[in-house]
Jmol script that loads the backbone (N, CA, C; Angstrom):
load data "model"
ATOM      1  N   MET A   1     -50.127 -46.483   6.367  1.00  0.00           N
ATOM      2  CA  MET A   1     -51.509 -45.983   6.130  1.00  0.00           C
ATOM      3  C   MET A   1     -51.383 -45.523   5.005  1.00  0.00           C
ATOM      4  N   ILE A   2     -50.459 -45.573   3.973  1.00  0.00           N
ATOM      5  CA  ILE A   2     -51.466 -44.575   2.132  1.00  0.00           C
ATOM      6  C   ILE A   2     -51.351 -46.175   1.878  1.00  0.00           C
ATOM      7  N   GLN A   3     -51.586 -47.086   1.556  1.00  0.00           N
ATOM      8  CA  GLN A   3     -50.969 -48.228   0.821  1.00  0.00           C
ATOM      9  C   GLN A   3     -52.863 -48.927   0.723  1.00  0.00           C
ATOM     10  N   ASN A   4     -54.005 -49.155   2.046  1.00  0.00           N
ATOM     11  CA  ASN A   4     -54.660 -48.968   1.940  1.00  0.00           C
ATOM     12  C   ASN A   4     -56.187 -47.886   2.536  1.00  0.00           C
ATOM     13  N   GLU A   5     -55.328 -46.968   2.489  1.00  0.00           N
ATOM     14  CA  GLU A   5     -56.300 -45.529   3.076  1.00  0.00           C
ATOM     15  C   GLU A   5     -56.422 -44.686   1.096  1.00  0.00           C
ATOM     16  N   LYS A   6     -57.672 -43.721   1.441  1.00  0.00           N
ATOM     17  CA  LYS A   6     -57.482 -42.500   0.390  1.00  0.00           C
ATOM     18  C   LYS A   6     -56.452 -42.203   1.787  1.00  0.00           C
ATOM     19  N   LEU A   7     -55.759 -40.918   0.105  1.00  0.00           N
ATOM     20  CA  LEU A   7     -54.875 -39.824   0.930  1.00  0.00           C
ATOM     21  C   LEU A   7     -54.872 -38.410   0.437  1.00  0.00           C
ATOM     22  N   GLU A   8     -56.188 -38.087   1.937  1.00  0.00           N
ATOM     23  CA  GLU A   8     -56.406 -36.457   1.375  1.00  0.00           C
ATOM     24  C   GLU A   8     -55.655 -35.364   2.553  1.00  0.00           C
ATOM     25  N   GLU A   9     -56.211 -34.307   1.701  1.00  0.00           N
ATOM     26  CA  GLU A   9     -54.722 -33.256   1.189  1.00  0.00           C
ATOM     27  C   GLU A   9     -54.918 -32.620   3.616  1.00  0.00           C
ATOM     28  N   ALA A  10     -56.397 -32.602   3.635  1.00  0.00           N
ATOM     29  CA  ALA A  10     -56.101 -32.428   5.240  1.00  0.00           C
ATOM     30  C   ALA A  10     -55.549 -32.899   5.647  1.00  0.00           C
ATOM     31  N   ASP A  11     -56.136 -34.072   5.123  1.00  0.00           N
ATOM     32  CA  ASP A  11     -55.194 -35.226   6.201  1.00  0.00           C
ATOM     33  C   ASP A  11     -53.981 -35.244   6.812  1.00  0.00           C
ATOM     34  N   VAL A  12     -53.153 -35.397   5.220  1.00  0.00           N
ATOM     35  CA  VAL A  12     -51.700 -35.568   5.236  1.00  0.00           C
ATOM     36  C   VAL A  12     -51.203 -34.401   6.230  1.00  0.00           C
ATOM     37  N   LEU A  13     -51.901 -32.735   5.277  1.00  0.00           N
ATOM     38  CA  LEU A  13     -51.635 -31.683   6.601  1.00  0.00           C
ATOM     39  C   LEU A  13     -51.394 -32.020   7.928  1.00  0.00           C
ATOM     40  N   LYS A  14     -52.596 -32.327   8.350  1.00  0.00           N
ATOM     41  CA  LYS A  14     -52.300 -32.793   9.736  1.00  0.00           C
ATOM     42  C   LYS A  14     -51.282 -34.352  10.089  1.00  0.00           C
ATOM     43  N   LEU A  15     -50.492 -35.414   9.803  1.00  0.00           N
ATOM     44  CA  LEU A  15     -49.560 -36.259  10.267  1.00  0.00           C
ATOM     45  C   LEU A  15     -48.980 -35.147  10.196  1.00  0.00           C
ATOM     46  N   ASP A  16     -47.414 -35.784  12.010  1.00  0.00           N
ATOM     47  CA  ASP A  16     -46.494 -35.347  12.529  1.00  0.00           C
ATOM     48  C   ASP A  16     -45.867 -35.135  11.398  1.00  0.00           C
ATOM     49  N   LYS A  17     -44.547 -34.426  11.697  1.00  0.00           N
ATOM     50  CA  LYS A  17     -43.270 -34.652  10.438  1.00  0.00           C
ATOM     51  C   LYS A  17     -42.839 -35.785   9.797  1.00  0.00           C
ATOM     52  N   GLN A  18     -42.533 -36.440  11.099  1.00  0.00           N
ATOM     53  CA  GLN A  18     -42.279 -38.637  10.371  1.00  0.00           C
ATOM     54  C   GLN A  18     -43.313 -38.901   9.359  1.00  0.00           C
ATOM     55  N   GLU A  19     -44.328 -38.648   9.820  1.00  0.00           N
ATOM     56  CA  GLU A  19     -45.030 -39.223   8.972  1.00  0.00           C
ATOM     57  C   GLU A  19     -44.963 -38.999   7.093  1.00  0.00           C
ATOM     58  N   GLN A  20     -45.277 -37.511   7.374  1.00  0.00           N
ATOM     59  CA  GLN A  20     -45.495 -37.038   5.804  1.00  0.00           C
ATOM     60  C   GLN A  20     -44.174 -36.746   4.957  1.00  0.00           C
ATOM     61  N   ASN A  21     -42.857 -37.073   6.310  1.00  0.00           N
ATOM     62  CA  ASN A  21     -42.184 -38.272   6.094  1.00  0.00           C
ATOM     63  C   ASN A  21     -42.130 -39.161   5.157  1.00  0.00           C
ATOM     64  N   TRP A  22     -42.161 -39.592   5.435  1.00  0.00           N
ATOM     65  CA  TRP A  22     -43.002 -41.275   5.098  1.00  0.00           C
ATOM     66  C   TRP A  22     -43.199 -40.993   3.208  1.00  0.00           C
ATOM     67  N   VAL A  23     -44.436 -39.885   3.469  1.00  0.00           N
ATOM     68  CA  VAL A  23     -45.309 -39.768   2.712  1.00  0.00           C
ATOM     69  C   VAL A  23     -44.921 -39.426   1.584  1.00  0.00           C
ATOM     70  N   LEU A  24     -44.013 -38.093   1.793  1.00  0.00           N
ATOM     71  CA  LEU A  24     -42.719 -38.080   0.499  1.00  0.00           C
ATOM     72  C   LEU A  24     -41.600 -39.026   0.614  1.00  0.00           C
ATOM     73  N   LEU A  25     -41.276 -39.052   0.897  1.00  0.00           N
ATOM     74  CA  LEU A  25     -40.689 -40.887   0.550  1.00  0.00           C
ATOM     75  C   LEU A  25     -41.141 -42.077  -0.255  1.00  0.00           C
ATOM     76  N   THR A  26     -42.436 -42.763   0.254  1.00  0.00           N
ATOM     77  CA  THR A  26     -42.955 -43.464  -0.973  1.00  0.00           C
ATOM     78  C   THR A  26     -43.669 -42.962  -1.381  1.00  0.00           C
ATOM     79  N   ILE A  27     -44.656 -41.752  -1.607  1.00  0.00           N
ATOM     80  CA  ILE A  27     -44.905 -41.868  -3.271  1.00  0.00           C
ATOM     81  C   ILE A  27     -44.493 -40.656  -4.056  1.00  0.00           C
ATOM     82  N   LEU A  28     -43.241 -39.586  -3.736  1.00  0.00           N
ATOM     83  CA  LEU A  28     -42.996 -38.373  -4.193  1.00  0.00           C
ATOM     84  C   LEU A  28     -41.199 -39.474  -4.391  1.00  0.00           C
ATOM     85  N   GLN A  29     -40.578 -40.122  -3.008  1.00  0.00           N
ATOM     86  CA  GLN A  29     -39.721 -40.787  -4.136  1.00  0.00           C
ATOM     87  C   GLN A  29     -38.034 -39.646  -3.412  1.00  0.00           C
ATOM     88  N   LEU A  30     -38.621 -39.267  -2.524  1.00  0.00           N
ATOM     89  CA  LEU A  30     -37.958 -38.280  -2.212  1.00  0.00           C
ATOM     90  C   LEU A  30     -37.121 -38.508  -0.668  1.00  0.00           C
ATOM     91  N   PRO A  31     -36.208 -38.743  -0.860  1.00  0.00           N
ATOM     92  CA  PRO A  31     -34.585 -39.591   0.014  1.00  0.00           C
ATOM     93  C   PRO A  31     -35.345 -38.386   1.508  1.00  0.00           C
ATOM     94  N   TRP A  32     -35.250 -38.950   2.418  1.00  0.00           N
ATOM     95  CA  TRP A  32     -35.996 -38.833   3.709  1.00  0.00           C
ATOM     96  C   TRP A  32     -35.062 -37.529   4.574  1.00  0.00           C
ATOM     97  N   LYS A  33     -33.022 -37.879   4.245  1.00  0.00           N
ATOM     98  CA  LYS A  33     -32.434 -36.755   4.210  1.00  0.00           C
ATOM     99  C   LYS A  33     -33.210 -35.276   3.434  1.00  0.00           C
ATOM    100  N   ASP A  34     -33.136 -35.411   2.165  1.00  0.00           N
ATOM    101  CA  ASP A  34     -34.246 -34.359   1.975  1.00  0.00           C
ATOM    102  C   ASP A  34     -35.005 -33.347   2.874  1.00  0.00           C
ATOM    103  N   SER A  35     -35.896 -34.548   2.878  1.00  0.00           N
ATOM    104  CA  SER A  35     -37.073 -34.418   2.841  1.00  0.00           C
ATOM    105  C   SER A  35     -37.177 -33.806   5.205  1.00  0.00           C
ATOM    106  N   VAL A  36     -36.323 -34.050   5.241  1.00  0.00           N
ATOM    107  CA  VAL A  36     -35.960 -33.690   6.449  1.00  0.00           C
ATOM    108  C   VAL A  36     -35.790 -31.598   7.037  1.00  0.00           C
ATOM    109  N   GLU A  37     -35.413 -31.766   5.490  1.00  0.00           N
ATOM    110  CA  GLU A  37     -34.772 -30.276   5.392  1.00  0.00           C
ATOM    111  C   GLU A  37     -34.995 -29.372   4.529  1.00  0.00           C
ATOM    112  N   LEU A  38     -36.485 -29.250   4.544  1.00  0.00           N
ATOM    113  CA  LEU A  38     -36.890 -28.562   3.588  1.00  0.00           C
ATOM    114  C   LEU A  38     -37.937 -27.623   4.526  1.00  0.00           C
ATOM    115  N   ASN A  39     -38.146 -26.056   3.729  1.00  0.00           N
ATOM    116  CA  ASN A  39     -38.821 -25.939   4.688  1.00  0.00           C
ATOM    117  C   ASN A  39     -40.831 -25.405   4.707  1.00  0.00           C
ATOM    118  N   ASP A  40     -40.960 -25.127   5.514  1.00  0.00           N
ATOM    119  CA  ASP A  40     -42.923 -25.160   5.008  1.00  0.00           C
ATOM    120  C   ASP A  40     -43.441 -25.038   4.423  1.00  0.00           C
ATOM    121  N   GLU A  41     -43.568 -24.490   3.265  1.00  0.00           N
ATOM    122  CA  GLU A  41     -43.653 -23.733   2.141  1.00  0.00           C
ATOM    123  C   GLU A  41     -43.597 -25.258   1.009  1.00  0.00           C
ATOM    124  N   ASP A  42     -42.501 -25.274   1.227  1.00  0.00           N
ATOM    125  CA  ASP A  42     -41.950 -26.625   0.128  1.00  0.00           C
ATOM    126  C   ASP A  42     -42.607 -27.541   0.298  1.00  0.00           C
ATOM    127  N   ARG A  43     -42.617 -27.809   1.693  1.00  0.00           N
ATOM    128  CA  ARG A  43     -43.355 -29.226   2.231  1.00  0.00           C
ATOM    129  C   ARG A  43     -44.700 -29.677   2.142  1.00  0.00           C
ATOM    130  N   VAL A  44     -45.572 -27.983   2.138  1.00  0.00           N
ATOM    131  CA  VAL A  44     -46.302 -28.323   2.680  1.00  0.00           C
ATOM    132  C   VAL A  44     -47.256 -28.691   1.024  1.00  0.00           C
ATOM    133  N   PHE A  45     -46.530 -27.950  -0.878  1.00  0.00           N
ATOM    134  CA  PHE A  45     -45.828 -27.716  -1.761  1.00  0.00           C
ATOM    135  C   PHE A  45     -46.002 -29.735  -1.897  1.00  0.00           C
ATOM    136  N   LEU A  46     -45.591 -30.286  -1.979  1.00  0.00           N
ATOM    137  CA  LEU A  46     -45.178 -31.263  -1.976  1.00  0.00           C
ATOM    138  C   LEU A  46     -46.085 -32.281  -1.229  1.00  0.00           C
ATOM    139  N   LEU A  47     -47.076 -32.265  -0.390  1.00  0.00           N
ATOM    140  CA  LEU A  47     -47.363 -33.028   0.188  1.00  0.00           C
ATOM    141  C   LEU A  47     -48.170 -32.714  -0.211  1.00  0.00           C
ATOM    142  N   LYS A  48     -49.260 -31.841  -1.248  1.00  0.00           N
ATOM    143  CA  LYS A  48     -50.074 -31.884  -1.880  1.00  0.00           C
ATOM    144  C   LYS A  48     -49.473 -32.600  -3.112  1.00  0.00           C
ATOM    145  N   LYS A  49     -48.588 -32.362  -4.261  1.00  0.00           N
ATOM    146  CA  LYS A  49     -48.805 -32.976  -4.727  1.00  0.00           C
ATOM    147  C   LYS A  49     -48.509 -34.473  -5.038  1.00  0.00           C
ATOM    148  N   ALA A  50     -47.809 -35.421  -3.374  1.00  0.00           N
ATOM    149  CA  ALA A  50     -48.273 -36.512  -2.822  1.00  0.00           C
ATOM    150  C   ALA A  50     -49.033 -37.122  -3.148  1.00  0.00           C
ATOM    151  N   VAL A  51     -50.422 -35.575  -2.681  1.00  0.00           N
ATOM    152  CA  VAL A  51     -51.509 -36.607  -2.519  1.00  0.00           C
ATOM    153  C   VAL A  51     -52.273 -36.823  -4.162  1.00  0.00           C
ATOM    154  N   ASP A  52     -52.318 -35.645  -5.308  1.00  0.00           N
ATOM    155  CA  ASP A  52     -52.524 -35.645  -6.457  1.00  0.00           C
ATOM    156  C   ASP A  52     -51.788 -36.614  -7.038  1.00  0.00           C
ATOM    157  N   VAL A  53     -50.479 -37.569  -6.738  1.00  0.00           N
ATOM    158  CA  VAL A  53     -50.016 -38.498  -7.562  1.00  0.00           C
ATOM    159  C   VAL A  53     -50.533 -39.540  -6.669  1.00  0.00           C
ATOM    160  N   LYS A  54     -50.275 -39.772  -5.100  1.00  0.00           N
ATOM    161  CA  LYS A  54     -51.517 -40.588  -4.864  1.00  0.00           C
ATOM    162  C   LYS A  54     -52.376 -41.407  -5.636  1.00  0.00           C
ATOM    163  N   LYS A  55     -53.141 -40.420  -5.919  1.00  0.00           N
ATOM    164  CA  LYS A  55     -55.138 -40.696  -6.110  1.00  0.00           C
ATOM    165  C   LYS A  55     -54.388 -41.163  -7.771  1.00  0.00           C
ATOM    166  N   PHE A  56     -53.687 -40.704  -8.346  1.00  0.00           N
ATOM    167  CA  PHE A  56     -53.657 -41.080 -10.174  1.00  0.00           C
ATOM    168  C   PHE A  56     -52.981 -42.224  -9.783  1.00  0.00           C
ATOM    169  N   ILE A  57     -51.975 -42.466  -8.784  1.00  0.00           N
ATOM    170  CA  ILE A  57     -52.097 -43.858  -8.936  1.00  0.00           C
ATOM    171  C   ILE A  57     -53.712 -44.506  -9.056  1.00  0.00           C
ATOM    172  N   ASP A  58     -53.426 -44.659  -7.517  1.00  0.00           N
ATOM    173  CA  ASP A  58     -55.348 -45.454  -7.299  1.00  0.00           C
ATOM    174  C   ASP A  58     -56.407 -44.935  -8.599  1.00  0.00           C
ATOM    175  N   ALA A  59     -56.519 -44.013  -9.170  1.00  0.00           N
ATOM    176  CA  ALA A  59     -57.523 -44.915 -10.859  1.00  0.00           C
ATOM    177  C   ALA A  59     -56.732 -45.353 -11.410  1.00  0.00           C
ATOM    178  N   GLN A  60     -54.985 -45.557 -11.592  1.00  0.00           N
ATOM    179  CA  GLN A  60     -54.858 -45.422 -12.410  1.00  0.00           C
ATOM    180  C   GLN A  60     -55.221 -48.383 -12.344  1.00  0.00           C
ATOM    181  N   GLN A  61     -54.449 -47.762 -10.649  1.00  0.00           N
ATOM    182  CA  GLN A  61     -54.965 -49.955 -10.663  1.00  0.00           C
ATOM    183  C   GLN A  61     -56.144 -49.783 -10.344  1.00  0.00           C
ATOM    184  N   GLN A  62     -57.808 -48.904  -9.550  1.00  0.00           N
ATOM    185  CA  GLN A  62     -58.767 -49.117 -10.177  1.00  0.00           C
ATOM    186  C   GLN A  62     -59.398 -49.248 -12.370  1.00  0.00           C
ATOM    187  N   GLN A  63     -58.843 -48.841 -12.255  1.00  0.00           N
ATOM    188  CA  GLN A  63     -58.962 -48.839 -14.246  1.00  0.00           C
ATOM    189  C   GLN A  63     -58.474 -49.809 -14.714  1.00  0.00           C
ATOM    190  N   GLN A  64     -57.393 -50.533 -14.228  1.00  0.00           N
ATOM    191  CA  GLN A  64     -56.705 -52.151 -14.154  1.00  0.00           C
ATOM    192  C   GLN A  64     -57.372 -52.863 -14.326  1.00  0.00           C
ATOM    193  N   GLN A  65     -57.440 -52.714 -13.076  1.00  0.00           N
ATOM    194  CA  GLN A  65     -58.524 -54.424 -11.664  1.00  0.00           C
ATOM    195  C   GLN A  65     -60.321 -54.197 -12.449  1.00  0.00           C
ATOM    196  N   GLN A  66     -60.584 -53.540 -13.198  1.00  0.00           N
ATOM    197  CA  GLN A  66     -61.914 -53.252 -14.341  1.00  0.00           C
ATOM    198  C   GLN A  66     -61.516 -53.908 -15.769  1.00  0.00           C
ATOM    199  N   GLN A  67     -60.194 -53.297 -15.746  1.00  0.00           N
ATOM    200  CA  GLN A  67     -59.915 -54.553 -17.521  1.00  0.00           C
ATOM    201  C   GLN A  67     -60.205 -55.235 -17.742  1.00  0.00           C
ATOM    202  N   GLN A  68     -59.821 -55.862 -16.310  1.00  0.00           N
ATOM    203  CA  GLN A  68     -59.151 -57.484 -15.444  1.00  0.00           C
ATOM    204  C   GLN A  68     -59.934 -58.106 -16.060  1.00  0.00           C
ATOM    205  N   GLN A  69     -61.020 -57.521 -14.431  1.00  0.00           N
ATOM    206  CA  GLN A  69     -62.212 -58.004 -14.935  1.00  0.00           C
ATOM    207  C   GLN A  69     -62.515 -58.541 -15.982  1.00  0.00           C
ATOM    208  N   GLN A  70     -63.495 -58.191 -17.434  1.00  0.00           N
ATOM    209  CA  GLN A  70     -63.863 -57.375 -18.400  1.00  0.00           C
ATOM    210  C   GLN A  70     -63.403 -58.130 -19.035  1.00  0.00           C
ATOM    211  N   GLN A  71     -62.191 -59.007 -19.205  1.00  0.00           N
ATOM    212  CA  GLN A  71     -60.954 -59.417 -19.979  1.00  0.00           C
ATOM    213  C   GLN A  71     -61.440 -60.720 -19.433  1.00  0.00           C
ATOM    214  N   GLN A  72     -61.476 -61.238 -17.995  1.00  0.00           N
ATOM    215  CA  GLN A  72     -62.126 -62.564 -17.468  1.00  0.00           C
ATOM    216  C   GLN A  72     -63.425 -62.648 -17.470  1.00  0.00           C
ATOM    217  N   GLY A  73     -64.403 -62.030 -17.398  1.00  0.00           N
ATOM    218  CA  GLY A  73     -65.627 -61.722 -18.181  1.00  0.00           C
ATOM    219  C   GLY A  73     -65.997 -62.275 -19.086  1.00  0.00           C
ATOM    220  N   ALA A  74     -65.515 -61.447 -20.613  1.00  0.00           N
ATOM    221  CA  ALA A  74     -65.403 -62.791 -21.496  1.00  0.00           C
ATOM    222  C   ALA A  74     -64.657 -63.400 -22.165  1.00  0.00           C
ATOM    223  N   GLU A  75     -63.341 -63.776 -21.585  1.00  0.00           N
ATOM    224  CA  GLU A  75     -63.121 -65.212 -21.900  1.00  0.00           C
ATOM    225  C   GLU A  75     -64.264 -66.294 -20.939  1.00  0.00           C
ATOM    226  N   VAL A  76     -64.818 -66.231 -20.306  1.00  0.00           N
ATOM    227  CA  VAL A  76     -66.374 -66.934 -19.394  1.00  0.00           C
ATOM    228  C   VAL A  76     -66.916 -67.111 -20.418  1.00  0.00           C
ATOM    229  N   GLN A  77     -66.993 -65.801 -21.752  1.00  0.00           N
ATOM    230  CA  GLN A  77     -67.823 -66.113 -22.397  1.00  0.00           C
ATOM    231  C   GLN A  77     -68.250 -66.691 -22.882  1.00  0.00           C
ATOM    232  N   HIS A  78     -66.838 -66.788 -23.794  1.00  0.00           N
ATOM    233  CA  HIS A  78     -66.258 -67.484 -25.442  1.00  0.00           C
ATOM    234  C   HIS A  78     -65.674 -68.797 -24.946  1.00  0.00           C
ATOM    235  N   GLU A  79     -65.912 -69.292 -22.908  1.00  0.00           N
ATOM    236  CA  GLU A  79     -65.669 -70.857 -23.277  1.00  0.00           C
ATOM    237  C   GLU A  79     -66.744 -71.319 -23.825  1.00  0.00           C
ATOM    238  N   PRO A  80     -66.282 -72.279 -24.859  1.00  0.00           N
ATOM    239  CA  PRO A  80     -66.546 -73.366 -25.090  1.00  0.00           C
ATOM    240  C   PRO A  80     -67.542 -74.855 -25.033  1.00  0.00           C
ATOM    241  N   ALA A  81     -69.085 -75.023 -25.008  1.00  0.00           N
ATOM    242  CA  ALA A  81     -70.619 -75.248 -23.607  1.00  0.00           C
ATOM    243  C   ALA A  81     -69.863 -76.337 -23.208  1.00  0.00           C
ATOM    244  N   GLU A  82     -68.915 -77.837 -24.026  1.00  0.00           N
ATOM    245  CA  GLU A  82     -68.097 -78.393 -23.495  1.00  0.00           C
ATOM    246  C   GLU A  82     -66.986 -77.809 -22.659  1.00  0.00           C
ATOM    247  N   LEU A  83     -66.417 -76.894 -22.003  1.00  0.00           N
ATOM    248  CA  LEU A  83     -65.736 -77.219 -20.835  1.00  0.00           C
ATOM    249  C   LEU A  83     -66.836 -76.232 -19.965  1.00  0.00           C
ATOM    250  N   ALA A  84     -67.519 -75.571 -20.536  1.00  0.00           N
ATOM    251  CA  ALA A  84     -68.684 -74.366 -19.136  1.00  0.00           C
ATOM    252  C   ALA A  84     -69.573 -75.776 -18.097  1.00  0.00           C
ATOM    253  N   SER A  85     -69.342 -76.817 -18.409  1.00  0.00           N
ATOM    254  CA  SER A  85     -70.481 -77.157 -18.048  1.00  0.00           C
ATOM    255  C   SER A  85     -69.216 -78.230 -17.674  1.00  0.00           C
TER     256      SER A  85
END
end "model"
wireframe off; spacefill off
backbone 0.3
color backbone group
């Protein structure tokens, strides 16, 4: 669910508790036994923070991919003519 999909606050709050615990475990690295014991107020707060962290991670990964593509494009442009053909 988390790996290839965008994580939105409204969606994560609709998940069942097991899925919410998985979000807290995988994104915030909150131990499962601790996530099971959360009260509703803390659970909602941490799930919102998990969404923020996931968005930050996704933005960083996208920026890294863009930089790699730019570097690869620059390498191709600077390739000697005899290697380019």
